[in-house]
ZAKOL-318949 format. One record per residue (C-alpha): residue in one letter; x, y, z. Coordinates in steps of 0.5 Angstrom, whole numbers, plus 500, padded with zeros to 3 digits. Example, Ala and Ser with C-alpha at 12.3 -4.5 7.8 and 13.67 -1.06 7.14 Angstrom:
% ZAKOL-318949
A525491516
S527498514
***
This chain:
% ZAKOL-318949
M506455436
S508450431
K514446433
H518449427
K518456430
A522456435
W524464434
I530463438
K534470438
M538469432
S533465427
S526464426
I527457423
V529450426
L536450425
S538444421
A545441422
F550438426
I557441427
G561439421
L555437417
S552445416
P555448410
L562451411
I565458410
T572457407
T578461410
A579463403
E572466402
V573471408
Y579474405
A576474398
A575482398
S580487399
E583487405
P580492410
T583496415
V582497423
T585503426
M585505434
T582512435
G582512442
Q582509449
E580510456
I582506462
L576504466
T579501472
S585497474
G586491469
A580494464
V581499458
M576501453
K579502446
K575505440
Y576502433
V574504426
W574499421
K574501413
S573497407
T570497400
R563495399
S560495392
N566500390
K564504396
E568506402
I565504408
T566505416
T564501422
N565504429
G567498434
N568498441
V573493445
I574492452
E580489454
V580485461
D587483464
L585476467
T592476471
N590482475
P587481481
N583487482
V578486476
K573480474
L569478469
D562476471
V555475468
M549480470
T542477470
G536480468
T533484474
N534483481
D539477479
Q533473476
F531470469
T524472466
K525479468
K529482462
Q533489463
S537493459
V545492459
L545499462
G540497467
M544491469
A550494470
T547500474
E544495479
T550490479
K555496480
A559494474
V564498471
A562496464
G558491460
V555488454
N549484452
G550476453
D546470450
F541469445
Y534468447
N527466445
T524473444
Q517469444
A518466451
E519468458
G526471457
V531466459
P538465456
M538459450
G545457453
P548456460
E550461465
I554461471
E554467475
N559468481
G560461481
R553459482
L550455476
M544459474
A542455467
T545449463
P546448456
P541446451
Y541439447
L543443441
P549442436
G554448435
F552453441
Y559455444
S560458451
F565462454
A567461461
I573463466
S576457470
K578457477
D585459476
N582465471
K583462465
P578463459
I575458455
V571458449
D568451448
L562446447
F558444453
T553439454
F549437460
Q548431464
G543430470
S538426474
V533425480
M533419484
T527418489
K527414495
D526407492
G532408488
A529410481
K532415477
F529420471
A534424467
L533432468
G533435461
G536442464
I535447469
N532453468
K530452461
T525454456
Y522450451
Y526449444
W526444439
F531438438
E536438432
P535434428
G528431428
G524438431
E522434437
H519439443
S524439449
H519438454
V515432451
D516426456
A521430460
M523433467
F526440468
M528443474
Y527451476
T530454481
N529461485
A533464479
W527463475
G523469477
Q516467475
S511462477
D509460470
R515455468
S515454460
N508453459
D507454451
G501449451
V504443448
T505439454
V501439460
P505440467
T506436473
E510440478
V514438484
L516442490
V522440493
Q525444499
K531442503
G532435499
I524433501
I518433497
Q513438500
K508438494
I506435488
A501438483
D498433478
N497435471
T497443474
T502448476
I505450483
D503458483
M510460486
I517461485
A522456487
P524457494
Q532459495
D533453499
G529448494
Y527448487
I521446483
L521440478
R516440471
A514434468
S510432463
G508425459
K513419461
A516424466
A509425470
D508418470
F515417473
V513422479
R506419480
Q509412481
H516414485
M515420488
K511422495
I510428499
G515427505
D520423501
P527425500
L529427493
K536427490
A538431484
D545430481
Y547434475
D553437472
I556441466
L560437461
P564438455
Q561435449
D568433447
S569427452
T577427451
K577434455
T576435462
Y574442465
D573443473
T566446471
K563446478
N568451480
F568455474
K567463476
M563465470
M560462464
I555465459
G552462452
G553464445
H552462438
T557460433
I565460434
L568465430
V576465431
D580459433
G588459433
G588467431
Q584465424
P577465422
T574458423
D568455420
F561457423
S558452428
R551454427
E548457420
V549464420
D544466414
S539468419
L544473422
C546476415
C547482412
Y551488415
R548488423
S551491429
R554485433
T557483440
A562478441
I567475446
G574472446
Y581471449
S588472447
Q593467445
D597467452
E590467455
K591473459
T587478456
A579477455
Y576481449
I569484449
I567487443
T561491439
V560494433
D555498430
N550499425
S547506426
G548512422
D555513419
S557506422
K555501417
G555494421
L559488419
S557481416
M559475420
K565474416
E567481417
L566480424
Q571475424
Q577479421
F575485426
M576480432
I583478429
K585485428
V584487435
G588481438
V583475439
W586468439
K579464440
G572467440
M565467439
N559470437
L554473442
D547476441
G547482436
G543486432
G538490436
S540487442
T548490441
Q549494447
M556496451
V556501457
A562503461
R563508467
P567514465
L573515469
G571519476
E564517475
F560513479
N555510474
P556507467
V553510460
L551507454
I558507449
N555505442
K549507438
T544502438
E541499432
T534501433
G535507437
I533504444
Q536500449
R533493448
K531489455
V535483454
V536477459
N543477461
G550480460
V557480461
G560485466
V566488468
F567489475
S572492480
T575488486
A580493488
P580496495
Q579504496
G586507494
D590513495
V588519490
K591518483
E588524480
L583530481
F581533475
I576539473
Q570537468
A568542463
P566544456
D571544451
F569552450
L565557454
F560562451
L561569454
N556570461
E553563460
Q552559467
A556553466
P556548472
L563545473
N565538476
F570536480
K572529479
G577524481
Y580517481
D584513486
E590509484
Y586503482
Y582508478
N576507482
P572514483
I573518489
E567519493
S564526492
G564527500
S571525501
V573531497
T571538497
A573544493
Q573551493
W572554486
S576561483
S578564477
D581570474
N576571469
G569570471
T565569478
F563563481
K556561485
D558554488
N560550482
V557554477
F562559473
T560565469
P565567465
T565575464
K571576459
L573573452
G579569452
I582564456
A579563463
K583559468
V579556473
T582553479
A579548484
A582547491
S582541496
G586541502
K593542500
G592540493
S589544487
Q587543480
S586548474
A584548467
E584553462
I578554458
P577558452
V571563452
V569565445
G566571442
R565573435
N572573433
D573566435
L567563431
A567560424
G560559424
L553560427
Q547556425
I540555427
D538548427
A531548425
T531547417
N525542417
I520545421
A513546418
L510552421
S503552424
E499557427
G499557435
G505552434
S511552438
Y518550436
K525549439
L530553435
P537550437
V543555435
I550551434
A556555434
T562552431
T569555433
K575556428
S578550431
G572546429
K569544436
S561545436
R556547442
E549549442
V549556445
P545557451
P538560449
Q539566454
L545568450
I542569444
E539575441
W533574436
E530578431
V523575428
L521578421
G515576416
M510574421
K507575428
A511570432
E516571438
V522567441
K523566448
D529561451
G530558444
I522556443
L519560437
T512561438
V507562432
N502567434
S499568427
L500567420
A495572417
D498575411
A505572412
K509569406
Q515567410
L519567416
Q526570417
L529568424
I536572425
A540570431
R546573434
Y551572439
D556577441
G554581435
Y555574430
S549573426
T546568422
M539567419
L534562417
T528563412
L522559412
P516559408
I510559411
G507552410
K499550410
D497543414
S491540411
V488534415
W486529410
Y484523415
D481524422
L475519423
D472525427
H471530421
N475527415
A475519413
V475515407
L473507407
T478503410
N479496410
S484491412
G489487408
S495482409
K501479406
P502473406
E494473406
E494465408
S498466414
V498474417
A492476420
A490483420
S484487422
V482495423
Y477498428
I474505429
R476506436
E474512441
S479515446
A477517453
A477524450
K472522445
N476522439
K476517434
Y482514431
L483507427
E486501430
L490496426
N491489429
Y496484426
D498477428
F505475424
S506469428
K504464423
A508467417
T515466415
G519471411
E517478410
K510480413
W505486412
A499488415
Y495494412
A490499413
N487500406
M484506404
D479508398
T484509393
G479513389
I480520393
Q486524390
I490529395
E489536392
G496540390
Q503538391
P504536399
Q511536401
F510532408
I505527410
K504527418
M500522422
K499521429
V501514431
D499510438
G505506438
D506498441
E514498441
S514492437
L520495433
N516493426
S517498421
L511503419
R510505412
T505508407
E503506400
I503512395
K501512388
D502518384
N498520377
S503516373
G501509377
K507508380
V507506387
Y512509392
Y513505399
V514511404
E517510411
L514513416
A518510422
K524505421
N522502428
I516503432
N520504438
W515508442
K509507447
G503512446
W501517441
K507520437
Q507524431
V511521425
S512524418
A516523412
D518528407
L515527400
S519532396
D525528395
L520523391
D519524383
L512524384
K507526379
F501529382
P496529384
I497523388
V493518392
V494514399
K493507398
S495504405
V498505412
Y501499414
V506495419
Y512491416
S516486418
E522485414
S526478414
V532480417
G532481425
Q525478425
D526475431
E527481435
R521484433
A514483436
T509478432
V503480435
G501488436
K496493434
I497501433
G493507433
I492512427
D489519427
D490525424
I493524417
T495531415
F499533409
T503539409
Y504544403
K510548403
G510555402
Q515559397
L520564399
S519571397
V523572390
P527579390
S526584384
N529582378
N532589376
S538590372
V543595374
K549597370
L555600373
T562603370
V568603373
N570610375
K564613373
T558615377
A553614371
V548608373
T542605370
V537601373
N532598368
N535602363
K533609367
N539613368
M541615375
T548618378
L552615384
E555619390
Q561614389
A563610383
P565603383
V573602383
I578597383
V583596389
S588590389
G585587383
N578587386
T572591384
L568595390
I561597389
P557602393
I553597397
R547601399
F545603392
V546596389
T542593394
D536597394
A536597386
L536589387
G531588392
G534588398
T535592405
V541595408
R542596415
W548601418
D551600425
D555606426
K558604433
E561597430
R562600423
K558594420
V553594414
T548588414
V545586408
I538582407
R536580401
G531574400
D534568404
K541571405
L544575411
I551578410
D554582415
L561586413
W565591417
I569597415
D576595414
N575588416
P576582410
D572577414
L564577413
L559573415
V554570410
N548566414
G552565419
K558562416
R565566416
I568568409
T574572408
A575577402
E581579399
V579586400
A576589406
P570594405
K571601405
I568608406
M569613400
N566619400
D561617406
V559611402
T560604403
V563600398
V564592398
P568587394
L563585388
R565578387
I564575394
L558579395
S555577388
E557569389
N553569396
M547573394
G546569388
W547575383
K548574376
V554579374
T556580367
W563584365
D565588359
E572588359
K572594353
T568598357
K569597364
Q562596365
I558591370
T551589369
L548586375
Q541582375
***
């Protein structure tokens, strides 16, 4: 690896300025834009002395209002029942990265966030120092501008710059400086010299592997020291073991290796002396008694104001997920902060992060690792295990080197509260497991074995803790334990309580023999939503041979099918989804269909790419695309270039393909050229965040394509932002490139019906007919005979005598109407008419306006003749 590619977590270039010499961002610039707002939307106690608060940041970018979700954990540093500490990798060792959720679960932390920056191409150790539970795990690098956060012996928070000083002394009194403890290779600033050239480093048992920073630049000579005595010397080679608990291994090269040869012998004593010191020599800290310490990046806030960045932040550009830590002016509160760049939450710039921190109370604070590494976890009240709180930028929980954990040190206390955990509402006859949770006076969860409950309800039955409501309305459930009990009132909703019902499967492309999940989402009049348990849905399938069982649609045959109509009902509340029948056409699969494929790359001089035809264990051929981005800077591309002379037939709506992912987090895209010569770069996967085969797809219907089209390439792309978080070398498999052609919905008849108010004469396509009931006007609304009109305009009408309900199906619309009830359902959405449907002369008449608006009928009204024309 070139010495100019340290690939430190926050940058892919050597960072080139001393503190005070880097380009500075002025305070005035920070507030140049319109003042943003930060609003707290909720808070929850995590444990005695720690509370999590949720915030929404609102600001304007490019004249458009955006919002960003933030989470802040406040820790009371004066509370003896809580502490901050560092969580390290797996089993408390470096080089064994783990997600924040994994670390918090392993260490029994109440909450936690990701911690220090790290070299993504090295072993997986923090760039900065680390003290965990009072134990020195790693030392600061000799680099300017890297701040650290620490807690002193008397529980005071510290954000400052630190350095390292250390040496070993041999039996003959010779000394040699230590470069650091448990450090990976990096490059000094300025100058760019390699950290391990002519240097000696110490590695303890916290370094969890036997390879110690061997990047090929230096040749190691290693020394095993145990209980202060030299046990082994490996000249120009390594010692194949992890350092023992009661010792360490020295790694020396160049001049340091010469010192080992001249002054060290097996059996001799060796003394190591080292300390972490403030970079400002006028400051004094008792670092040997720090309770915890974690490294970070630039300082962000000082004195409650935005401060100049101590590191360059161009590589942290744009609007990203962020992690930060700081403390209050009175030094009594620590703030652990994340903000999200995911979905509707639009992330923050570094300047915006400064403002956010100040608005939530930070007096002095610094940046921690962010972007795809940002993760916050917390333990809900009454629960024993933490859960992920934020939405990660890449959709996965990245494994990181360390994190900041919040730990309860409180004893088990008296029960403070018991509560029933249940959904916001229940459905009639669903089987709903209810949980009985509790916490003590210190907000520690109560052991389940210490509390047993007897369940009862006035509206349903229990089997153990599984509740089945048998009546609509409010179900009062009670959990009794000993002399106490806890009750909860849970709405049990039916048809009259719903505002909407929707089948959540609009983007599926049907294939014969395929199976598709059909979630049905109910929304109450109060605005709360839940998926209806599949066993409670009554399904009706129209238009093809298919069946739905337990919420899974299975397509048995597409023969002669033009469209699929799926009707879902819960408690008589209906909704319908209409899907055209699509057609899949495999264009590229190497077993039967293929085109000439070559590799390509950009930049050509520094990115290596190659393609091969491979065969799986099942004798299935596929294309393998290999790439190496390690020698390039900036944006990078690796292509599987297709023969562009072959046009894709027709007008496909989707492109799909099977991809064997490599978890690189690079983007997967395809180049499509349309008939006008315009090239479209279509994203198939924002992040390749999976391992193994998976189908990916892209919707082409939103592109202004001029057909026919050709596929130029499928390629792996690494944008410049966040590049240090992605793999630089990898390979993917590509197979079964398929185009889906969406069918067309059946078009109902285009008949014309003319009716006249208070007259039974009617014409259908100018053919005279007679109605049993003339249209009438009631309370200013025209009512028309629904069955006659629907039949004439190409729909079907159903009558349910028991419920006095009319169901109209026409095209992709389903409408349910009840006699004398102004509420009607249009594809599962409740709408209220001014006048209810009525029966006149044994004929059902319904409001014309609301029906025509939702059926798509064209209505013409002649005021003079009182004539209505429907088309």
